[in-house]
PDB file with one MODEL, atoms N, CA, C and O in Angstrom:
MODEL        1
ATOM      1  N   THR A   1      -4.006   4.224  -1.781  1.00  0.00           N
ATOM      2  CA  THR A   1      -5.232   3.556  -1.372  1.00  0.00           C
ATOM      3  C   THR A   1      -6.424   4.365  -1.834  1.00  0.00           C
ATOM      4  O   THR A   1      -6.301   5.551  -2.142  1.00  0.00           O
ATOM      5  N   LEU A   2      -7.563   3.729  -1.881  1.00  0.00           N
ATOM      6  CA  LEU A   2      -8.763   4.461  -2.273  1.00  0.00           C
ATOM      7  C   LEU A   2      -9.098   5.533  -1.257  1.00  0.00           C
ATOM      8  O   LEU A   2      -9.662   6.567  -1.615  1.00  0.00           O
ATOM      9  N   LYS A   3      -8.762   5.308   0.004  1.00  0.00           N
ATOM     10  CA  LYS A   3      -9.010   6.334   1.015  1.00  0.00           C
ATOM     11  C   LYS A   3      -8.221   7.598   0.670  1.00  0.00           C
ATOM     12  O   LYS A   3      -8.726   8.710   0.827  1.00  0.00           O
ATOM     13  N   PHE A   4      -7.005   7.429   0.208  1.00  0.00           N
ATOM     14  CA  PHE A   4      -6.181   8.566  -0.181  1.00  0.00           C
ATOM     15  C   PHE A   4      -6.836   9.349  -1.311  1.00  0.00           C
ATOM     16  O   PHE A   4      -6.722  10.574  -1.360  1.00  0.00           O
ATOM     17  N   LEU A   5      -7.519   8.659  -2.217  1.00  0.00           N
ATOM     18  CA  LEU A   5      -8.161   9.324  -3.349  1.00  0.00           C
ATOM     19  C   LEU A   5      -9.364  10.142  -2.917  1.00  0.00           C
ATOM     20  O   LEU A   5      -9.837  10.995  -3.668  1.00  0.00           O
ATOM     21  N   GLY A   6      -9.854   9.896  -1.737  1.00  0.00           N
ATOM     22  CA  GLY A   6     -11.005  10.640  -1.246  1.00  0.00           C
ATOM     23  C   GLY A   6     -12.311   9.999  -1.686  1.00  0.00           C
ATOM     24  O   GLY A   6     -12.350   8.829  -2.066  1.00  0.00           O
ATOM     25  N   GLU A   7     -13.362  10.775  -1.631  1.00  0.00           N
ATOM     26  CA  GLU A   7     -14.686  10.276  -2.001  1.00  0.00           C
ATOM     27  C   GLU A   7     -14.774  10.108  -3.513  1.00  0.00           C
ATOM     28  O   GLU A   7     -14.566  11.059  -4.266  1.00  0.00           O
ATOM     29  N   ILE A   8     -15.085   8.892  -3.947  1.00  0.00           N
ATOM     30  CA  ILE A   8     -15.335   8.662  -5.366  1.00  0.00           C
ATOM     31  C   ILE A   8     -16.679   7.961  -5.498  1.00  0.00           C
ATOM     32  O   ILE A   8     -17.044   7.124  -4.673  1.00  0.00           O
ATOM     33  N   SER A   9     -17.399   8.316  -6.541  1.00  0.00           N
ATOM     34  CA  SER A   9     -18.728   7.737  -6.747  1.00  0.00           C
ATOM     35  C   SER A   9     -18.611   6.350  -7.368  1.00  0.00           C
ATOM     36  O   SER A   9     -17.557   5.971  -7.878  1.00  0.00           O
ATOM     37  N   ASP A  10     -19.703   5.605  -7.319  1.00  0.00           N
ATOM     38  CA  ASP A  10     -19.729   4.283  -7.941  1.00  0.00           C
ATOM     39  C   ASP A  10     -19.413   4.383  -9.432  1.00  0.00           C
ATOM     40  O   ASP A  10     -18.787   3.485  -9.996  1.00  0.00           O
ATOM     41  N   GLU A  11     -19.840   5.458 -10.064  1.00  0.00           N
ATOM     42  CA  GLU A  11     -19.592   5.643 -11.491  1.00  0.00           C
ATOM     43  C   GLU A  11     -18.112   5.876 -11.793  1.00  0.00           C
ATOM     44  O   GLU A  11     -17.652   5.566 -12.892  1.00  0.00           O
ATOM     45  N   GLN A  12     -17.376   6.409 -10.847  1.00  0.00           N
ATOM     46  CA  GLN A  12     -15.956   6.716 -11.052  1.00  0.00           C
ATOM     47  C   GLN A  12     -15.050   5.521 -10.796  1.00  0.00           C
ATOM     48  O   GLN A  12     -13.901   5.520 -11.236  1.00  0.00           O
ATOM     49  N   ILE A  13     -15.535   4.519 -10.104  1.00  0.00           N
ATOM     50  CA  ILE A  13     -14.683   3.403  -9.681  1.00  0.00           C
ATOM     51  C   ILE A  13     -14.009   2.719 -10.863  1.00  0.00           C
ATOM     52  O   ILE A  13     -12.812   2.436 -10.810  1.00  0.00           O
ATOM     53  N   GLY A  14     -14.763   2.446 -11.935  1.00  0.00           N
ATOM     54  CA  GLY A  14     -14.179   1.779 -13.101  1.00  0.00           C
ATOM     55  C   GLY A  14     -13.019   2.560 -13.692  1.00  0.00           C
ATOM     56  O   GLY A  14     -11.973   1.986 -13.994  1.00  0.00           O
ATOM     57  N   GLY A  15     -13.197   3.867 -13.861  1.00  0.00           N
ATOM     58  CA  GLY A  15     -12.131   4.705 -14.412  1.00  0.00           C
ATOM     59  C   GLY A  15     -10.918   4.767 -13.507  1.00  0.00           C
ATOM     60  O   GLY A  15      -9.782   4.730 -13.980  1.00  0.00           O
ATOM     61  N   VAL A  16     -11.154   4.861 -12.211  1.00  0.00           N
ATOM     62  CA  VAL A  16     -10.049   4.898 -11.244  1.00  0.00           C
ATOM     63  C   VAL A  16      -9.287   3.579 -11.292  1.00  0.00           C
ATOM     64  O   VAL A  16      -8.056   3.571 -11.289  1.00  0.00           O
ATOM     65  N   LYS A  17     -10.007   2.475 -11.335  1.00  0.00           N
ATOM     66  CA  LYS A  17      -9.373   1.152 -11.391  1.00  0.00           C
ATOM     67  C   LYS A  17      -8.501   1.029 -12.638  1.00  0.00           C
ATOM     68  O   LYS A  17      -7.374   0.541 -12.560  1.00  0.00           O
ATOM     69  N   GLU A  18      -9.013   1.465 -13.781  1.00  0.00           N
ATOM     70  CA  GLU A  18      -8.235   1.411 -15.025  1.00  0.00           C
ATOM     71  C   GLU A  18      -6.959   2.230 -14.911  1.00  0.00           C
ATOM     72  O   GLU A  18      -5.886   1.764 -15.293  1.00  0.00           O
ATOM     73  N   LYS A  19      -7.065   3.427 -14.397  1.00  0.00           N
ATOM     74  CA  LYS A  19      -5.888   4.298 -14.267  1.00  0.00           C
ATOM     75  C   LYS A  19      -4.857   3.705 -13.310  1.00  0.00           C
ATOM     76  O   LYS A  19      -3.655   3.780 -13.568  1.00  0.00           O
ATOM     77  N   LEU A  20      -5.318   3.120 -12.212  1.00  0.00           N
ATOM     78  CA  LEU A  20      -4.388   2.513 -11.261  1.00  0.00           C
ATOM     79  C   LEU A  20      -3.670   1.323 -11.881  1.00  0.00           C
ATOM     80  O   LEU A  20      -2.494   1.094 -11.601  1.00  0.00           O
ATOM     81  N   GLN A  21      -4.371   0.560 -12.726  1.00  0.00           N
ATOM     82  CA  GLN A  21      -3.753  -0.596 -13.375  1.00  0.00           C
ATOM     83  C   GLN A  21      -2.716  -0.181 -14.412  1.00  0.00           C
ATOM     84  O   GLN A  21      -1.846  -0.980 -14.761  1.00  0.00           O
ATOM     85  N   GLU A  22      -2.790   1.040 -14.907  1.00  0.00           N
ATOM     86  CA  GLU A  22      -1.829   1.540 -15.889  1.00  0.00           C
ATOM     87  C   GLU A  22      -0.501   1.954 -15.257  1.00  0.00           C
ATOM     88  O   GLU A  22       0.491   2.125 -15.966  1.00  0.00           O
ATOM     89  N   ILE A  23      -0.470   2.113 -13.962  1.00  0.00           N
ATOM     90  CA  ILE A  23       0.748   2.561 -13.280  1.00  0.00           C
ATOM     91  C   ILE A  23       1.803   1.467 -13.359  1.00  0.00           C
ATOM     92  O   ILE A  23       1.563   0.328 -12.960  1.00  0.00           O
ATOM     93  N   LYS A  24       2.951   1.818 -13.868  1.00  0.00           N
ATOM     94  CA  LYS A  24       4.074   0.881 -13.978  1.00  0.00           C
ATOM     95  C   LYS A  24       5.241   1.442 -13.174  1.00  0.00           C
ATOM     96  O   LYS A  24       5.675   2.572 -13.397  1.00  0.00           O
ATOM     97  N   LEU A  25       5.731   0.660 -12.262  1.00  0.00           N
ATOM     98  CA  LEU A  25       6.869   1.068 -11.437  1.00  0.00           C
ATOM     99  C   LEU A  25       8.012   0.085 -11.646  1.00  0.00           C
ATOM    100  O   LEU A  25       7.766  -1.104 -11.850  1.00  0.00           O
ATOM    101  N   PRO A  26       9.249   0.550 -11.599  1.00  0.00           N
ATOM    102  CA  PRO A  26      10.375  -0.371 -11.751  1.00  0.00           C
ATOM    103  C   PRO A  26      10.484  -1.294 -10.536  1.00  0.00           C
ATOM    104  O   PRO A  26      10.143  -0.924  -9.412  1.00  0.00           O
ATOM    105  N   LEU A  27      10.968  -2.500 -10.802  1.00  0.00           N
ATOM    106  CA  LEU A  27      11.213  -3.433  -9.704  1.00  0.00           C
ATOM    107  C   LEU A  27      12.366  -2.911  -8.855  1.00  0.00           C
ATOM    108  O   LEU A  27      13.231  -2.186  -9.345  1.00  0.00           O
ATOM    109  N   PHE A  28      12.369  -3.281  -7.594  1.00  0.00           N
ATOM    110  CA  PHE A  28      13.481  -2.912  -6.727  1.00  0.00           C
ATOM    111  C   PHE A  28      13.764  -4.069  -5.791  1.00  0.00           C
ATOM    112  O   PHE A  28      12.902  -4.912  -5.539  1.00  0.00           O
ATOM    113  N   GLN A  29      14.954  -4.097  -5.293  1.00  0.00           N
ATOM    114  CA  GLN A  29      15.376  -5.152  -4.388  1.00  0.00           C
ATOM    115  C   GLN A  29      15.424  -4.599  -2.968  1.00  0.00           C
ATOM    116  O   GLN A  29      15.858  -3.469  -2.743  1.00  0.00           O
ATOM    117  N   ALA A  30      14.979  -5.397  -2.028  1.00  0.00           N
ATOM    118  CA  ALA A  30      15.013  -4.999  -0.619  1.00  0.00           C
ATOM    119  C   ALA A  30      15.584  -6.150   0.194  1.00  0.00           C
ATOM    120  O   ALA A  30      15.419  -7.318  -0.159  1.00  0.00           O
ATOM    121  N   SER A  31      16.239  -5.816   1.259  1.00  0.00           N
ATOM    122  CA  SER A  31      16.759  -6.851   2.151  1.00  0.00           C
ATOM    123  C   SER A  31      16.559  -6.412   3.596  1.00  0.00           C
ATOM    124  O   SER A  31      16.477  -5.221   3.895  1.00  0.00           O
ATOM    125  N   LEU A  32      16.483  -7.383   4.469  1.00  0.00           N
ATOM    126  CA  LEU A  32      16.310  -7.118   5.896  1.00  0.00           C
ATOM    127  C   LEU A  32      17.542  -7.591   6.642  1.00  0.00           C
ATOM    128  O   LEU A  32      18.170  -8.582   6.267  1.00  0.00           O
ATOM    129  N   GLY A  33      17.874  -6.891   7.677  1.00  0.00           N
ATOM    130  CA  GLY A  33      18.981  -7.295   8.519  1.00  0.00           C
ATOM    131  C   GLY A  33      18.644  -7.027   9.973  1.00  0.00           C
ATOM    132  O   GLY A  33      17.876  -6.116  10.282  1.00  0.00           O
ATOM    133  N   GLU A  34      19.207  -7.800  10.844  1.00  0.00           N
ATOM    134  CA  GLU A  34      18.997  -7.649  12.278  1.00  0.00           C
ATOM    135  C   GLU A  34      17.518  -7.610  12.646  1.00  0.00           C
ATOM    136  O   GLU A  34      17.072  -6.727  13.379  1.00  0.00           O
ATOM    137  N   VAL A  35      16.766  -8.576  12.131  1.00  0.00           N
ATOM    138  CA  VAL A  35      15.341  -8.666  12.438  1.00  0.00           C
ATOM    139  C   VAL A  35      15.184  -9.282  13.820  1.00  0.00           C
ATOM    140  O   VAL A  35      15.864 -10.255  14.147  1.00  0.00           O
ATOM    141  N   GLY A  36      14.299  -8.726  14.629  1.00  0.00           N
ATOM    142  CA  GLY A  36      14.088  -9.246  15.972  1.00  0.00           C
ATOM    143  C   GLY A  36      12.660  -9.031  16.420  1.00  0.00           C
ATOM    144  O   GLY A  36      11.779  -8.731  15.615  1.00  0.00           O
ATOM    145  N   THR A  37      12.446  -9.185  17.691  1.00  0.00           N
ATOM    146  CA  THR A  37      11.117  -8.983  18.267  1.00  0.00           C
ATOM    147  C   THR A  37      11.240  -8.086  19.486  1.00  0.00           C
ATOM    148  O   THR A  37      12.320  -7.928  20.055  1.00  0.00           O
ATOM    149  N   PHE A  38      10.125  -7.508  19.873  1.00  0.00           N
ATOM    150  CA  PHE A  38      10.099  -6.730  21.099  1.00  0.00           C
ATOM    151  C   PHE A  38       9.880  -7.674  22.272  1.00  0.00           C
ATOM    152  O   PHE A  38       9.138  -8.650  22.163  1.00  0.00           O
ATOM    153  N   SER A  39      10.517  -7.385  23.370  1.00  0.00           N
ATOM    154  CA  SER A  39      10.318  -8.219  24.551  1.00  0.00           C
ATOM    155  C   SER A  39       8.919  -7.997  25.112  1.00  0.00           C
ATOM    156  O   SER A  39       8.254  -7.026  24.751  1.00  0.00           O
ATOM    157  N   LYS A  40       8.477  -8.870  25.975  1.00  0.00           N
ATOM    158  CA  LYS A  40       7.134  -8.805  26.539  1.00  0.00           C
ATOM    159  C   LYS A  40       6.875  -7.463  27.220  1.00  0.00           C
ATOM    160  O   LYS A  40       5.746  -6.973  27.183  1.00  0.00           O
ATOM    161  N   LYS A  41       7.874  -6.862  27.834  1.00  0.00           N
ATOM    162  CA  LYS A  41       7.635  -5.606  28.559  1.00  0.00           C
ATOM    163  C   LYS A  41       7.193  -4.484  27.619  1.00  0.00           C
ATOM    164  O   LYS A  41       6.539  -3.545  28.071  1.00  0.00           O
ATOM    165  N   PHE A  42       7.523  -4.549  26.340  1.00  0.00           N
ATOM    166  CA  PHE A  42       7.097  -3.528  25.386  1.00  0.00           C
ATOM    167  C   PHE A  42       5.728  -3.823  24.785  1.00  0.00           C
ATOM    168  O   PHE A  42       5.125  -2.930  24.189  1.00  0.00           O
ATOM    169  N   ARG A  43       5.216  -5.047  24.922  1.00  0.00           N
ATOM    170  CA  ARG A  43       3.928  -5.421  24.345  1.00  0.00           C
ATOM    171  C   ARG A  43       2.778  -5.165  25.293  1.00  0.00           C
ATOM    172  O   ARG A  43       1.631  -5.121  24.848  1.00  0.00           O
ATOM    173  N   ASP A  44       3.023  -4.999  26.550  1.00  0.00           N
ATOM    174  CA  ASP A  44       1.934  -4.825  27.531  1.00  0.00           C
ATOM    175  C   ASP A  44       1.593  -3.368  27.736  1.00  0.00           C
ATOM    176  O   ASP A  44       0.704  -3.046  28.523  1.00  0.00           O
TER     177      ASP A  44
ENDMDL
END
């Protein structure tokens, strides 16, 4: 995130954006199992 990058000036934003767009990561597969919800007693 930009917050992680710290303080950047308006002049730096374009360069940062370009560098971030150059990042290439391999695709990966994810799956979910046993998805549920918390009961009301945990939400209050």
